[in-house]
C-alpha positions, 0 to 999 in steps of 0.5 A: 135938470135940463133935457140932453141931446142923444150924444150928451147922454151915457146910460151906465148900470152899476153891477157887483156883489152886495156891499161892494159900494155901488150906492156909495159911488153914486153918492160920491158922484153926486157930491163931486158934481155939487148935487149934494153937499154931504154924502149919505151912508147906506147903513144910515139910510140917507142915500139918494139911491136907497130911499124906500122905507124897506131899504132904509130899514134893511140897510141895503138896496132892494130895487134899481134906482135911476140917478142922473149925474150932470158932468162936463155937459154930459148926463150920466144916467146911473142905474144902481142895482141891488147886489143880493142875488134874490133881486136879479130881476132888478138887474135884468130891467136895468141892463135893458136900459144901459149902453155899458156896465160898471162892475164894482169890486171891493178891493178888500174882498177881491173877486166875489160871486157877484163879480162873476155873475156881473161879468156873465150878465154883461157877456150874455147881453153883449154889454161893454164893461168897465171894472171899478175897484172900490174901497182902496182906502182900506187897510192891507189892500193889495190893488195890484193883486186884485188887478192880477186876479181879474186878469186871470179870471176874465182874460187878457181883455181886462187891463188897468188904464195905467197899464199901457203895455197890456192895453196896446195889444188889446187896442191893436186888435180893434183895427187892422191899421193899428194892428199892422202898426203894433206888429211893426213896433211903432207907437200909437199916437194919443189920438189913435190909442184913445180911439182904439181903446174906445172902440175896444170897450164898445165892442166888449174886447177891452174891459179897462180897470179904474180904482177909487175910494168912493167913501173918501171921494178919491178917484171919482172925478177920474172915474167920471172922465173915463165914463165920458171917454169910453162909454158909448152914447145911446146912438152908438148902441147896436140896432135894437131887435124888434117885431113889426106889425106882421110879427116879423123880425126887424131892427130899430136904429137909435136915431133921434130924428127917427119915428118914436119908439120907447120901452118900459123897462121898470115899473115902480108901485108907489103907494101914494103916487101910484104906478110910475113907469121908467121909460127909455126912449130908443128913437125919436122923442117923447113930448109932455102931453103927447099921444103915443101908441102902446103897441104891446097892449094895443091901446093909446096912451097920453104922456100926461105927467113926464119927469126926470127922476133922481132917486125919489126926486122928480123934475118935470120933463117937457121933452125927452130925446132918444137915448134918455130915460124918464119917468111917467105917471098916470099911464092907464095901460103901461106895464114893464116890457111894453113898447111905445111908438107913434102911429107911423110905426107899430113895432114891439121890443122884446119883453124884459127877461126875468128869471123863473122863480125857484123857491116857493112858499104858500101864503094866506091872510092872517085876517079872514076875508082879506084874500082880495086885499092880498091878491090886489097887493101882490098884483101891484107888487108884481108890476114892480118886480116880475121876477116873482110869481103868484099862482093859485093851486086848484088841487091844494087850494093854496096861494103860492108865492114863488121867488128867487130866494128867502130874502126876496120873499121876505121883502115881498111880504113886508111890503104887502103889510107896510104898503097895503095893510095886509099881513100874511102867514107863510106856510109850507107848500102842499104837494099835489099828490094824486090817487089811483088804483092798481087792481080791480073792484066790483062793488055796489053803491046803494042809497036808500032813505025814507023819512015820511013822504017821498023817499030816496032810492038809488042802487048801482053796481059798478066795476072799477079798473085802471086806465091810462086816461084820467077818467073813463065812464061806460055803461053796460046795462041790460033789462032796464035795471037802471033807467037811462035818465039816471045814467048821467047822474051816476057819471056826475056822481063819479066825476065829482068824487074824483076830486077827493080820494079816500087815501089822502084827500087828493084828486083821483086819476086813472080810473075806468068805471063801468055801470053794469047793473042796479035797481030803482024805485018807481016813486023814490028814485031820482037823479040825486039818489043815483048820484049819491049811490055812485059816490058810495060805490066810488069810495068802496071801489077805490078802497078795494082796488089796491089804491096807491098814491102818486107824486109829481116828478119834475125835470130839473136842469142845474147849472153848476161850476165843475168843482161843485158837481160831485156835491150837487149830484150826491145831494140829488141822490139823497132827494130821491132824484136821478141824474140823467146826464151832464152837458159841459157848458161853454166857458166852464161848468156843467148842466146836470139833467135830473129828475126828482119828486116835487116834494124834495124841491120846494126849498132846493134853491136855498140848498143849492145856493149853499152847496155852490157858494151861490154859483149854482142855478136851476130850472124845473118843469113838471114831467109826470106822476109816479108812485110814492114809495110805500113807507112815505105813502103810509106817513102821508096817509096817516097825516091826512087821517089825523087831520081829518079826525082833528077837524071832526073833534 
């Protein structure tokens, strides 16, 4: 595979619902151009795109694949993306490297949720789009109805390429002279029509429809011809937003003759080769063995191993021009989202937007002592897929894995085992409850121990009361009842006691403690004795001062189509949540603003997807702590007590 100049390249992302045939379309294009002699099948695990072990076993795409197709002196870089919504992070990465999208529609299924999401992705990213109605060979398929449905759903800009009447009006709106000619009843020349259509597609004003049966290789050549005619080349891409060395906004023109700028849009964590960086050259060119500056990490990088990828096949690339996509290994610092430049221009492109995780589970290694292996493996997998998160909860001592859904989390744990040899157990996430008090207490804590030789003696009287602060400590001693040198030990004993409350073993907050009296022994008193006395006073004081449980309450923003609004609101009420308001969204749908206890939201992503036919989405952020209802608090306290008793048996 040779290198191509910028005007001979087309970067196209394939989007669409799972099972619509994106991977098969790529197979058909490879067969049509003679790269393969026999088409593979997704279900057989022998396609060029789906080459990972997990993809072969599961029978569906998990990661984006880069598949170049050379056709009529043009290189079409297909970015084949997964259809499952759990892998939306792969779509986000692929979109950043494309100049246009092909939204694949299953002719037998028509418009699906994935079709709608693909359209929204293109709109949000100002990405030109073409519809490909696939699987036209299936029985009882009504292609005309699918086209009519697409027009009704997405507007008059959508039209089949053989529907000249519909396209003429759309073409006319791309140019004032063409509009004047159209309104005057004149016909366009073929050249005028072609130029107007290309301009309309480039501007996102026209979304042409083509049809094909990829499995039978019918319509594939015509499809490739459409891409060559109407997909913008990389140099036609609008100037890229970036920031300069001073942090000020600037624009980078995709100029092959300009200074080097490139962008890592995807990282592959290969267990044998190591890290593979997929890079789009925005301007200038990259040369094998050349030096570049990683402006994101502020480190120099050497392009030691550069090659073009076709699935897992590597072809050495000695030089890569602006607009093309290549892969590099052995880069020391590179991560997804990093920018490369030469020394003449220190700019940074924005990072890849990855959706926030919405489903959380807790994991722990099945084999004791493998925590480091789990952490290392997850770190490598996250370099490949930034759409999941790994956090360690200090309060619950759990490792939390956050993702977009059950399928993604299952794939992550499977890869962890297969690639890095570490198996994990999945458990429910513990709620980081807190304990506090509503009343006051005046207690004594006395620690006295005599076992031959020097003993231990510490005696404190402490008043406990609520406060809006996390913890307050004061001393109001008189007459030397507790020597001043032991006061810090008392405070330390109290602060250490905050980590484990008497009700549920959770952190205690909102406590004011005043040391006002006590006693000591000239020989047996020491810092440790007063520290222990303080902890005894703490336990007694909290138990006597009307202790209560607190739970984290989250602010939730839910995007939902109008027809599901009632169901989602009703469900939120069942979760002890409150709907705070509604905001109508441009293009339809509502944003529901709500608050709900975190305990009710760990698996909300699954329920919301079910309630809205996968059309709903949400984000949540911590808002505050509130008192747990008495009936729930009793159950939580009883469960903690039973667990403690079981530990001591």
